C-alpha positions as CSV (number, residue, x, y, z in Angstrom):
1,M,-44.4,68.8,-40.8
2,A,-44.1,71.3,-37.9
3,S,-40.7,72.7,-36.9
4,R,-38.9,70.5,-34.4
5,P,-35.5,70.5,-32.5
6,R,-32.8,69.4,-34.9
7,P,-29.3,68.2,-34.4
8,R,-26.4,70.3,-35.5
9,S,-24.6,67.4,-37.2
10,I,-25.5,64.0,-38.5
11,I,-23.5,61.1,-40.2
12,Y,-25.3,58.6,-42.3
13,L,-23.7,55.2,-42.9
14,E,-24.9,52.9,-45.8
15,P,-23.2,51.4,-48.7
16,G,-25.3,53.1,-51.4
17,F,-26.3,56.8,-51.4
18,P,-29.0,57.9,-50.4
19,G,-30.1,54.6,-49.1
20,Q,-33.1,54.9,-46.8
21,Y,-32.1,58.3,-45.7
22,R,-33.5,60.3,-48.6
23,H,-36.3,61.9,-46.6
24,L,-34.3,62.5,-43.5
25,I,-31.6,64.3,-45.6
26,Q,-34.3,66.4,-47.4
27,Y,-36.1,67.2,-44.1
28,F,-33.0,68.4,-42.3
29,A,-31.8,70.4,-45.3
30,E,-35.2,72.2,-45.5
31,Q,-34.9,73.0,-41.7
32,G,-31.5,74.3,-42.0
33,G,-28.7,74.5,-39.4
34,T,-27.6,70.7,-39.7
35,R,-24.5,69.6,-41.3
36,Q,-25.1,66.3,-42.9
37,I,-22.4,63.8,-44.1
38,F,-23.2,60.6,-45.9
39,V,-20.5,58.0,-45.9
40,H,-20.8,55.3,-48.5
41,D,-18.9,52.5,-50.3
42,A,-16.8,53.8,-53.2
43,A,-17.8,50.7,-55.1
44,Q,-21.3,52.3,-55.3
45,P,-20.7,55.8,-56.7
46,V,-23.2,58.6,-56.1
47,T,-25.5,58.9,-59.1
48,E,-27.7,61.7,-57.9
49,Q,-27.3,64.9,-56.0
50,L,-29.4,65.9,-52.9
51,P,-28.9,69.5,-51.5
52,G,-27.8,69.9,-47.9
53,V,-25.6,66.8,-47.6
54,E,-21.9,66.1,-48.2
55,T,-20.7,62.6,-49.3
56,L,-17.5,60.8,-48.3
57,A,-16.4,57.4,-49.7
58,Y,-14.6,54.6,-48.0
59,R,-12.9,51.7,-49.8
60,I,-12.5,48.2,-48.5
61,A,-9.9,45.9,-49.8
62,P,-11.0,42.4,-51.0
63,N,-10.4,39.6,-48.6
64,T,-7.4,37.6,-49.9
65,S,-6.8,35.5,-46.9
66,G,-10.1,33.6,-47.2
67,C,-12.6,32.8,-44.5
68,H,-15.3,30.2,-43.8
69,P,-18.2,30.7,-46.4
70,Y,-20.6,31.3,-43.6
71,A,-18.6,34.2,-42.4
72,T,-18.2,36.0,-45.7
73,D,-20.9,38.7,-44.8
74,L,-19.5,39.2,-41.2
75,D,-16.1,39.5,-42.6
76,A,-17.2,42.2,-45.1
77,A,-19.0,44.1,-42.3
78,I,-15.9,44.2,-40.2
79,R,-13.8,45.5,-43.1
80,R,-16.6,48.2,-43.7
81,A,-16.5,49.1,-40.1
82,G,-12.7,49.5,-40.1
83,A,-12.8,51.7,-43.3
84,V,-15.6,53.9,-41.8
85,S,-13.7,54.3,-38.6
86,E,-10.7,55.7,-40.5
87,I,-13.1,58.4,-42.1
88,A,-14.5,59.1,-38.6
89,L,-11.1,59.6,-37.1
90,N,-10.2,62.0,-39.8
91,L,-13.5,64.0,-39.3
92,K,-12.8,64.0,-35.6
93,A,-9.3,65.4,-36.1
94,S,-10.8,68.2,-38.2
95,G,-13.2,69.1,-35.3
96,F,-16.3,67.4,-36.4
97,V,-18.2,65.5,-33.9
98,P,-21.7,64.4,-35.0
99,E,-24.6,64.6,-32.5
100,V,-26.3,61.7,-34.3
101,V,-25.1,58.8,-36.4
102,C,-27.6,56.8,-38.4
103,A,-26.5,53.3,-39.6
104,H,-28.0,50.2,-41.2
105,G,-27.7,47.2,-38.9
106,G,-27.2,44.9,-41.9
107,F,-23.9,46.2,-43.4
108,G,-21.7,46.9,-40.3
109,E,-20.3,50.3,-41.0
110,G,-21.3,51.5,-37.6
111,L,-19.7,48.7,-35.5
112,F,-16.7,50.8,-34.4
113,I,-18.2,54.3,-34.6
114,K,-18.8,54.6,-30.8
115,R,-15.1,54.0,-30.3
116,V,-14.5,57.2,-32.2
117,F,-17.5,59.2,-31.1
118,P,-18.5,57.6,-27.7
119,D,-21.0,60.3,-26.8
120,T,-22.8,60.4,-30.2
121,R,-26.4,59.0,-30.3
122,L,-26.3,56.0,-32.6
123,V,-29.6,55.2,-34.4
124,V,-29.5,51.8,-35.9
125,F,-32.1,50.5,-38.6
126,M,-32.6,46.7,-37.7
127,E,-34.1,45.3,-40.9
128,Y,-34.0,41.5,-40.7
129,Y,-33.1,38.6,-38.5
130,Y,-32.1,35.6,-40.6
131,G,-33.5,32.1,-40.4
132,T,-36.8,32.9,-38.5
133,S,-39.0,34.3,-41.3
134,G,-40.0,31.1,-43.1
135,L,-37.8,32.1,-46.1
136,I,-35.7,29.0,-45.9
137,G,-37.8,26.2,-47.3
138,A,-40.3,28.6,-48.8
139,D,-39.7,27.5,-52.4
140,P,-38.4,23.9,-53.1
141,E,-36.8,25.1,-56.3
142,Y,-35.0,28.2,-55.2
143,A,-35.2,28.3,-51.5
144,P,-34.9,24.7,-50.3
145,D,-34.8,23.9,-46.6
146,A,-31.0,23.1,-46.3
147,R,-29.0,22.6,-43.2
148,S,-26.2,24.9,-44.5
149,Q,-28.7,27.8,-45.0
150,R,-29.8,27.6,-41.4
151,E,-26.2,27.4,-40.1
152,A,-25.2,30.4,-42.3
153,A,-28.2,32.3,-41.0
154,Q,-27.1,31.7,-37.4
155,I,-23.7,33.1,-38.1
156,R,-25.1,36.0,-40.1
157,N,-27.2,37.0,-37.1
158,A,-24.1,37.7,-35.1
159,L,-24.1,41.1,-36.7
160,A,-27.5,41.9,-35.3
161,W,-26.3,41.1,-31.8
162,L,-23.2,43.2,-32.2
163,T,-25.2,46.0,-33.6
164,H,-27.9,45.8,-30.9
165,E,-25.2,46.0,-28.2
166,I,-23.8,49.4,-29.3
167,A,-27.1,51.1,-30.4
168,D,-28.9,53.9,-28.5
169,V,-32.0,53.6,-30.6
170,R,-33.1,50.5,-32.6
171,I,-35.7,50.9,-35.4
172,T,-37.4,48.4,-37.5
173,P,-40.1,49.1,-40.2
174,T,-42.9,46.7,-39.6
175,P,-44.3,44.5,-36.7
176,W,-43.5,41.4,-38.8
177,Q,-39.8,42.4,-38.9
178,R,-39.7,43.2,-35.2
179,D,-41.1,39.8,-34.4
180,L,-38.3,37.9,-36.2
181,Y,-35.9,39.0,-33.5
182,P,-35.3,37.1,-30.3
183,A,-37.0,38.5,-27.3
184,D,-33.9,40.4,-25.9
185,I,-33.5,42.4,-29.1
186,R,-37.3,42.6,-29.9
187,R,-38.3,44.4,-26.6
188,T,-35.9,47.2,-27.5
189,L,-37.1,47.8,-31.1
190,R,-39.3,50.7,-32.1
191,V,-41.6,50.0,-35.2
192,I,-41.3,53.0,-37.4
193,H,-41.8,52.7,-41.1
194,D,-39.6,54.7,-43.6
195,G,-42.7,56.3,-44.8
196,I,-44.4,56.9,-48.2
197,D,-44.8,60.4,-49.6
198,T,-48.5,60.1,-50.4
199,D,-48.7,63.7,-51.6
200,W,-46.2,62.7,-54.4
201,Y,-47.2,59.1,-54.9
202,A,-50.8,59.8,-55.9
203,P,-53.1,58.9,-58.7
204,D,-53.3,60.8,-61.9
205,P,-55.9,60.0,-64.4
206,A,-54.0,61.7,-67.1
207,A,-50.8,59.6,-66.5
208,S,-49.0,57.8,-69.3
209,F,-45.9,55.6,-69.6
210,V,-43.8,55.5,-72.7
211,L,-42.1,52.1,-73.6
212,P,-38.6,52.2,-75.2
213,D,-40.1,51.4,-78.5
214,G,-42.4,54.5,-78.4
215,E,-45.6,52.8,-77.5
216,V,-47.6,54.8,-74.9
217,L,-49.5,53.1,-72.1
218,Q,-52.2,55.0,-70.4
219,V,-54.6,54.7,-67.4
220,G,-57.4,52.4,-68.1
221,E,-55.5,50.0,-70.3
222,P,-54.9,46.4,-69.3
223,V,-51.3,46.8,-68.0
224,I,-49.7,44.5,-65.6
225,T,-46.6,45.7,-63.7
226,F,-44.0,44.0,-61.7
227,V,-41.1,45.9,-60.1
228,A,-38.2,44.6,-58.1
229,R,-34.8,46.2,-57.8
230,S,-33.4,42.7,-58.4
231,L,-35.4,40.2,-60.6
232,E,-34.4,37.1,-58.6
233,P,-36.4,34.1,-57.2
234,L,-36.3,35.6,-53.7
235,R,-38.6,38.3,-55.0
236,G,-40.8,35.8,-56.9
237,V,-39.7,36.5,-60.5
238,H,-40.1,32.9,-61.5
239,I,-43.6,32.7,-60.2
240,V,-44.6,35.9,-62.1
241,L,-43.0,35.0,-65.4
242,R,-44.5,31.6,-65.5
243,A,-48.0,33.0,-64.8
244,L,-47.9,35.5,-67.6
245,P,-48.5,33.4,-70.8
246,S,-52.0,32.2,-69.7
247,V,-52.9,35.7,-68.4
248,L,-52.0,37.2,-71.9
249,R,-53.8,34.5,-73.7
250,A,-57.0,35.3,-71.7
251,H,-56.5,39.0,-72.3
252,P,-55.2,39.6,-75.9
253,R,-54.9,43.4,-75.4
254,A,-52.8,43.2,-72.1
255,R,-49.3,44.4,-71.8
256,V,-46.8,43.6,-69.0
257,V,-43.9,45.8,-67.8
258,V,-41.2,44.1,-65.7
259,V,-38.7,46.5,-64.1
260,G,-35.4,45.6,-62.4
261,C,-31.8,44.4,-62.9
262,S,-31.1,40.8,-63.7
263,Q,-28.4,40.1,-61.1
264,A,-29.3,38.6,-57.6
265,L,-29.0,41.1,-54.7
266,Y,-30.5,39.3,-51.7
267,G,-30.7,35.6,-52.7
268,P,-28.1,33.3,-54.0
269,S,-26.9,33.8,-57.6
270,N,-27.3,31.1,-60.2
271,T,-24.5,28.7,-60.4
272,G,-24.4,28.9,-64.2
273,R,-23.1,31.6,-66.5
274,E,-26.4,33.4,-66.8
275,S,-28.5,34.8,-64.0
276,H,-31.7,33.3,-62.7
277,F,-33.8,36.0,-64.7
278,A,-31.9,35.5,-67.8
279,A,-32.6,31.8,-67.8
280,L,-36.3,32.4,-66.9
281,W,-36.6,35.1,-69.5
282,R,-35.0,32.9,-72.2
283,A,-37.5,30.1,-71.4
284,L,-40.3,32.5,-71.6
285,Q,-39.6,33.4,-75.3
286,V,-41.1,30.1,-76.6
287,H,-44.5,31.6,-75.9
288,A,-46.0,33.8,-78.6
289,E,-47.3,36.2,-75.9
290,A,-43.7,37.0,-74.9
291,C,-43.8,39.9,-77.4
292,R,-46.2,41.7,-75.1
293,I,-43.9,41.5,-72.0
294,H,-41.4,44.3,-71.8
295,H,-38.3,44.2,-69.5
296,L,-36.8,47.5,-68.5
297,P,-33.9,48.3,-66.3
298,W,-34.3,50.0,-63.0
299,L,-36.1,53.3,-63.3
300,D,-35.8,56.6,-61.6
301,R,-38.6,57.7,-59.1
302,R,-40.6,59.8,-61.6
303,D,-40.7,57.0,-64.2
304,L,-41.7,54.4,-61.5
305,R,-44.5,56.6,-60.3
306,A,-45.8,57.0,-63.8
307,L,-45.7,53.3,-64.1
308,Y,-47.6,52.7,-60.9
309,R,-50.3,55.3,-62.0
310,I,-51.1,53.5,-65.2
311,S,-51.0,50.0,-63.8
312,A,-54.2,47.9,-63.8
313,A,-52.6,45.3,-61.6
314,H,-49.3,45.6,-59.8
315,V,-47.8,42.3,-58.8
316,Y,-45.8,41.7,-55.6
317,A,-44.7,38.1,-55.5
318,S,-41.8,38.0,-53.0
319,L,-41.1,35.0,-50.7
320,P,-41.2,35.9,-47.0
321,F,-38.6,38.6,-46.8
322,V,-38.2,42.4,-46.0
323,L,-41.3,44.2,-47.6
324,S,-40.3,46.5,-50.4
325,W,-41.3,50.1,-50.8
326,S,-42.7,49.5,-54.2
327,P,-46.1,47.9,-53.2
328,L,-46.9,50.7,-50.8
329,E,-45.8,53.2,-53.4
330,A,-48.0,51.5,-56.0
331,M,-51.0,51.4,-53.5
332,A,-50.5,55.2,-52.9
333,C,-50.8,55.7,-56.7
334,G,-54.0,53.9,-56.9
335,A,-52.8,50.6,-58.4
336,L,-54.6,47.4,-57.7
337,M,-52.2,45.2,-55.7
338,V,-51.9,41.5,-56.5
339,A,-49.6,40.1,-53.8
340,S,-48.4,36.8,-52.4
341,D,-50.2,35.7,-49.2
342,T,-47.2,35.8,-46.8
343,A,-46.8,37.2,-43.3
344,P,-44.9,40.4,-44.3
345,V,-47.7,41.2,-46.9
346,R,-50.5,40.6,-44.4
347,D,-48.8,43.2,-42.2
348,V,-49.9,45.8,-44.7
349,M,-52.6,44.3,-46.9
350,T,-55.9,42.5,-46.4
351,H,-57.4,40.2,-49.0
352,G,-60.4,41.6,-50.7
353,Q,-60.1,45.0,-48.8
354,T,-56.9,46.6,-49.9
355,A,-55.5,43.9,-52.2
356,L,-56.0,40.6,-53.9
357,L,-53.8,37.9,-52.4
358,F,-52.7,34.7,-54.1
359,R,-51.2,31.6,-52.7
360,S,-47.4,32.3,-52.2
361,G,-45.4,30.4,-54.8
362,D,-48.4,29.3,-56.9
363,S,-48.1,30.7,-60.5
364,A,-51.5,29.2,-61.5
365,D,-53.2,31.0,-58.7
366,L,-51.4,34.2,-59.5
367,A,-52.5,33.8,-63.2
368,A,-56.2,33.3,-62.1
369,T,-56.0,36.4,-59.9
370,L,-54.6,38.5,-62.6
371,I,-57.1,37.4,-65.1
372,R,-59.9,38.4,-62.5
373,A,-58.1,41.8,-62.0
374,L,-58.0,42.6,-65.7
375,S,-61.6,41.3,-66.2
376,E,-63.3,43.3,-63.4
377,P,-61.7,46.7,-63.1
378,S,-65.0,48.4,-62.0
379,V,-65.9,45.9,-59.5
380,L,-62.4,46.0,-57.9
381,K,-62.1,49.8,-58.0
382,P,-63.1,50.2,-54.3
383,I,-60.0,48.0,-53.3
384,R,-57.8,50.5,-55.1
385,I,-59.3,53.5,-53.3
386,A,-59.2,51.7,-50.0
387,A,-55.5,50.7,-50.5
388,R,-54.5,54.3,-51.0
389,E,-56.4,55.4,-48.0
390,H,-54.7,52.7,-45.9
391,V,-51.3,53.8,-46.9
392,R,-52.1,57.4,-46.3
393,R,-53.5,56.6,-42.9
394,H,-50.7,54.3,-41.7
395,F,-47.5,55.0,-43.7
396,D,-47.8,58.7,-44.7
397,L,-44.3,60.2,-44.6
398,R,-44.8,63.8,-43.6
399,R,-47.8,63.4,-41.3
400,R,-46.9,60.1,-39.5
401,C,-43.6,58.3,-40.2
402,L,-41.1,61.2,-40.5
403,P,-42.2,63.0,-37.3
404,T,-42.0,59.9,-35.3
405,L,-38.6,59.1,-36.8
406,V,-37.2,62.4,-36.0
407,E,-38.5,62.2,-32.5
408,A,-36.8,58.9,-31.9
409,M,-33.5,60.1,-33.4
410,L,-33.3,63.1,-31.0
411,G,-34.6,61.3,-28.0
């Protein structure tokens, strides 16, 4: 990317490092001349180092006074904002005043930042407006249409309005996410995707992936992959696991690699002692084919890339919710996408052209689609090629998304 004007100082606010700011941090570090500070929740320790950025941690005390269950997230956001405000005041006392603050609109850290730095440009990432996406009621088993869910969503959206009021720049990744918001917010949003590094996420015919037991999976083998940071019903894990036995019976050589943590992050947790995933995984073990399904914890970026590269069919089964990075990364690596036919998916994939779509929530249709994917690799190869080209053309990090984002940040 060509050299552009850059701020002398930036603060990033998000609970976990580096959040969605990895590429911005790396870009400004390469450019030089910008002091970057990342402020994160101490409950989420920094587990990797990126050159050119300092990290500071805030701590929020647990809420011991209690609040209405609908207001739990809003209460946590306010307490985060107060903790971040204390760090900001200390930075200001030391002589540091950022030109730009980047904050995620869903966590609340930036709510009070303008009171400390009134002239700083506040760039807010507006990711999701609750209650308007079709998620509530999308799955009768795990996402029923309940009055309490709609009331809680209404209260949770108060944070979106508070964030909208103080922001100078408001960014959302996709048109579908923009259209979830009411008109007064929607008209102020700029659609700029985080971007996929298509030079790094690229096919490799010599790629391989080593399972924990030492088995090596290679390009061209019938390997199904499913990746979600949290293996929870909101991301369709129940739909996937229930589809797999019949697929594996139809393809005796096939293997499945499931990647992610077992605890819920976005949707409700199981009311029992075990997680939703643990209960579903236990139920799966009655099938003889379960021995060919491998569950791995969350992987680093290099291992994920290797997995995408050897995948014969990469499944994305999420209910209507924020689109993950993983399907676009997999497409860039040349994987054949098998994805649920939902509005956020249709934003980036077209059935028969860049992906195979199955009826959302339908395990039988997913199974039939996977059986086809493993049976016709040569016939479906043009879809894989077109998918990578689509990501390169519309979501390329360095040539499209990052320049646009930097321009929006600086005004």
